C-alpha positions in Angstrom: 6.9 23.3 159.8 8.3 20.8 162.3 10.3 18.6 160.0 13.7 18.0 161.5 12.9 19.8 164.8 13.8 17.6 167.8 10.6 16.8 169.8 11.9 14.2 172.3 10.5 15.2 175.7 8.9 18.4 174.4 5.5 19.3 175.9 3.0 19.9 173.1 -0.7 20.8 173.1 -2.5 19.6 170.0 -5.5 21.9 169.9 -8.3 20.6 167.7 -6.7 17.2 167.6 -9.6 15.6 165.7 -9.1 11.8 165.3 -5.4 12.1 166.3 -3.6 11.7 163.0 -1.3 14.7 163.7 -1.1 13.8 167.4 0.2 10.4 166.6 3.0 11.8 164.5 4.1 14.1 167.4 3.8 11.2 169.9 5.9 8.9 167.6 8.6 11.6 167.5 8.8 11.6 171.3 6.7 14.6 172.2 4.7 14.6 175.4 1.4 15.5 173.8 -1.9 16.6 175.4 -4.7 16.6 172.9 -7.6 19.1 173.0 -10.7 18.3 171.1 -14.3 19.7 171.4 -16.2 17.3 169.2 -17.8 14.2 170.7 -17.3 11.9 167.7 -13.8 13.0 167.1 -12.9 12.6 170.8 -14.3 9.1 170.9 -12.4 8.0 167.8 -9.2 9.7 169.2 -9.6 7.8 172.5 -9.9 4.5 170.6 -6.9 5.2 168.4 -4.5 6.7 171.0 -5.6 5.5 174.5 -2.2 6.3 176.0 -2.3 10.0 175.0 -4.1 12.4 177.4 -7.2 13.9 175.8 -8.9 17.0 177.2 -12.3 18.2 176.0 -12.3 21.8 175.1 -11.6 24.3 172.3 -8.9 26.8 171.3 -11.0 29.8 172.5 -11.0 28.6 176.1 -8.2 26.1 176.6 -8.8 23.9 179.6 -5.0 23.9 180.4 -3.1 25.6 183.1 -0.8 28.5 182.0 2.7 27.1 181.4 1.5 23.5 181.3 
């Protein structure tokens, strides 16, 4: 539950971001979000909806992110 937790400037990875509904809420609250999405269709829709949010193709079993990033 993230309600009420300050997110301004927080670095967040949204793994399994889908079309970006949850990512958008995090971004609106000031988090620096990197989205991770394996699905082609979902990633395409995400990129159209949130072009300013970084999107990385991958899945939660093998995250394409550096440790500590």
